[in-house]
N, C-alpha and C positions, 0 to 999 in steps of 0.2 A: 503493499501501500505508500508507504515511504517514497519509494521509489514511484508510483506512478505519479503522484502530485509534481516531483523534484520533474517529471516527462513532461506534463502538464505546464509548470511554469516556462522550466524550459523552452517550453514548443510555444509561448506567447513573445518570450523576448525573441528567441529567436524570425520567428514572421515579422514580428516589429522591427528589426534591424533591416532584412533581406525587404521589404516594402519601402523602408527609406533609401536603402541603396538606388534600388529600380526607381524609382522619381529620382534620383537623382541623374541616372542614367540617362533618365530619358528627356527630363530636362534638357541637360548638356547635348547630348543627342539633335533633338528637336531644333537646338539655336546653332549648332554644329549647321543640321540640310537648310537652315535659313539661306544662309551663305554661300551653298552647294549642295544640290542635293545627292550626289552622288558623290558624297564624300564618303559616309560610311552606308554601305549597302542596308538593308532590310532584315536580309537573312542574316547580317552580323548583331543589328540589335535581337531580332530572333533569339541568337544561338546566346546572348549575354543571357536573356530573360528565362529562357529555357533554363541553364548554369544554375541560375538561381534556384528558379523551381527544386531542379534535382536536389540542392542543399536541403532544399524546405526537405524534400520527402526523407531525407538522409537521416538529418536530426532534431525533425518538428512534426512527421506524420505519425501517425498510428504506429508507422514501420520500428521507431526508435524504442515502444513499448516496447517490442518484442526481443529486444538485442540482449538482454538477460536471460531469454530461456530457449532462446535458436541460436546455436553459431553461424548457420546459414543466415538470418537476421543482420545475425554483426558483423558476416562479411561480405553481406551485399551493401550495409552504413561504408564501412570502410574501399569498396568498390567507386560506387556512385561517388562521392567525397573525391576520390585520386585519379581515377579513368575514367571518368564521364564529367563530371562536373568542371573540371577543372582545364581541359580543354574546350569545352565547348563555352566558358567564361572566356579565356584570349581568342579565340573566335571570333567575341565580337568587342576587338581592339574595345577596350574600356578606359584606357585612362587618358585619352582625351575627352570624350562626354562623360566622367565621373570629374574632371577639373574644370570644364566649362559649364558642368550642373550644380557644381559647390556656388554660394556664396563668392563673387570676385574678387573683396576685401580678405576675405578670409585666407584664398590661393595667394594673396599677392602680400600680403601678410607675413602668412607662418609658413605655407606650404612651399612656396615658390622658392624663398631663402633655404629651404631644407633640403630641397632637391639639388639646391645650386651649389651645396656645401661641397665641400672635400670629401669632408666622410662620407656622405649618400654616392658621392661618386665612385668610392674605393669598394666601397660596403656592396653598393648595385653589381661591381662589374667583375667582383670576386662571388659574388652571390649567382653571378648570370653565366659562370662557367661551366660548362657541362658534364664535365666531371664531378661538383659539387653538385650542381643539381642531379647529376645519377646515385652519387653516395647517399645526398640527405633522402632521397625517396626510398631508395634501396634500405639503409639503415633502419629509418622511421618502419617501413615492412614488415620485416625482419624482429626489429627489437621488441614492437607492441606482438608479436605474436611468441613470445617466449613465454613459457605458462606463467611463470611468477611475476613479470610485466602485464600481460593480460589479466592476469588477479586481481593485481592494482586497481587498472581502468574499470573493472567491474563492481569493485566493493567501494570504491570511492568516485563521487559522483564530480567532484573536481578535478580527478585526473581522469576521468571519462573525457570531461571536456575538451580536456589539453589534448587528449588523444583524437579526438574529431577534429581538433581542430589544427593538430600537427599533419593529418593524412591532406587535410585540402590542401595546407601550405605549401609541403614537399609535393604535392600533386601539379601546384601551379610551379612552382620550381623545377619541377620536372619536363614538364610542356612545355614553358619557356622557350628554352632552344628549337624546340623540334617547331611549333608555328611562328615565334617571334614576333611578334604583338610588336606594334608601335610602343614605341620610339627605338625598338632592337635594334643592331645593326651586326650582321651577318658576319663573325670573324674567323669560322670554319665553311670546312666545304660542305657543300649539301649533301655530297653522297656518304659524309662521315655520321647523321644521323640515320641511315640504313643499322650502320654501328651500336651506333649509341641505343635505337629501341632493341633489334636483339638482345646486345647483353643485358637488358633493362629486364628481358622476357626470362633470364636466368633463376634472380633470388626467387622469384615465384612460382617459377616450373618446380625449383628444389622444394619450397615451404608446401605447394599443393602437392606434390608425390608424396612428401612423407605423411602428409595429413591423409592424403586416399590410402594409401597401404599401408598404416599404423596400423596394428590390428588391436590398441588399446584408445581409449580416451585421453586424448589430450591433457582435454580442459575440467579434473573435474567435476568445477561446479554445476555442471549441465547434467550431473548426474541428478540431482536436487530439483529441477528444473519441471513445468507441469508438460512441456513436451506435447505442445498445444495440436498437431498436425500428426499425431501420433507414429514420430519418427523417434526411434533408438538414439542414445545419446551419440552412437558409434557414427551409426547413420547420416544424424545433424550433421556430424564431421566430414565425412566422406561428402554428401552434399554439397557442403560450405567450401570444401577445398578441389571440389569439380567445378563448382561456379568460379571459383577467380581463377583457375586453370585455362577455362575456357573463355571467360570475358578478356582476360588479358592478353591474350591469345588471336582472338577477334579484336578487341581494338588496337593493339600493336600493329597484328600485319594489315590491318586498313588505313593506320597512318605510315608504312610503309611503302604501300602502294600509292599513294599519293606522293609521296618522295619521290616513288621511282617514277613515277609519271611524269613528274615535274622536268626529271633529270633528261627523260628520254623524249621531252617538249622543247625544242630550240624558241618555237614561235610561243609555248605558253610563260617561259622565263622572260623572254623578249619584252612578251606584253606587259609581265608583270611590274620589270624594271621599270618601264615607259609608264606604268602608273602610279607607281610608286614615287618618279620624279616629280609627276604632275600633281600627287598627293603634297608631297614636299614642300610644294611653293605656290597651295592655294592659299587664301586670306586666312580660313580658319586654321589651318595648321601653323602658317606664321605665327600667329596671335599666341599659340598651342607651344609653341618653339620657344617664344618669348617671354612665357611664364615660366617654362622651365631651367 
């Protein structure tokens, strides 16, 4: 019962926060579109909003109330945050709309000086390095599935919130070099992202393979769970692992296919860079660059 009350309270807070973010984004997006209707396509705005919806489903919907009863529900939360929501957020190119949607006095007085600081630039450059992004996501995935650490996340609501936040944050880090949203500047050859995605599947494959073929329940807390769908704890564990194995493989393979298609299509690459150069000289983008 205490967990249920906490989930309801957390659901309200998360829902309110996501609504505010969505309103700020849409305000900035509409402001940008007034200057240039082709600046940020409709599908990008839809991608960002769907990404927020996926976050809500993961941490504030009825699914969140099942994570103490089913490992599969817990795994779905992780996958939604790290593998689905994160790339959708970046595909929405959120930085410009969010900067434009915030009160401009706040942006000029506080956010712009912070973003222009040498500390922010050095920290941002270090965090954007593919090795850091890969290691952060892989370490988060592995660490939170160590049984002792996993139990801490289930027994402490504060640590559970930290766990969810870490999956979202490292998911955003992981997808940054792959999607390269504005104002990212590519410093690595595009083909290297194929290796990046391939090596990222290895920790998931090892973890999911272990959970699928293990003949014992790795997280004993689920022995005491009510098992709402009739799955035994071992069946639940195998289902969760198989879901992770399948989802990660499909999503990373899809991303790799897109990168490969771009590599094999000179026309697409040329059109992309032409569009990027045109975007960088548009009035709204110039103002955003001046802010940062």
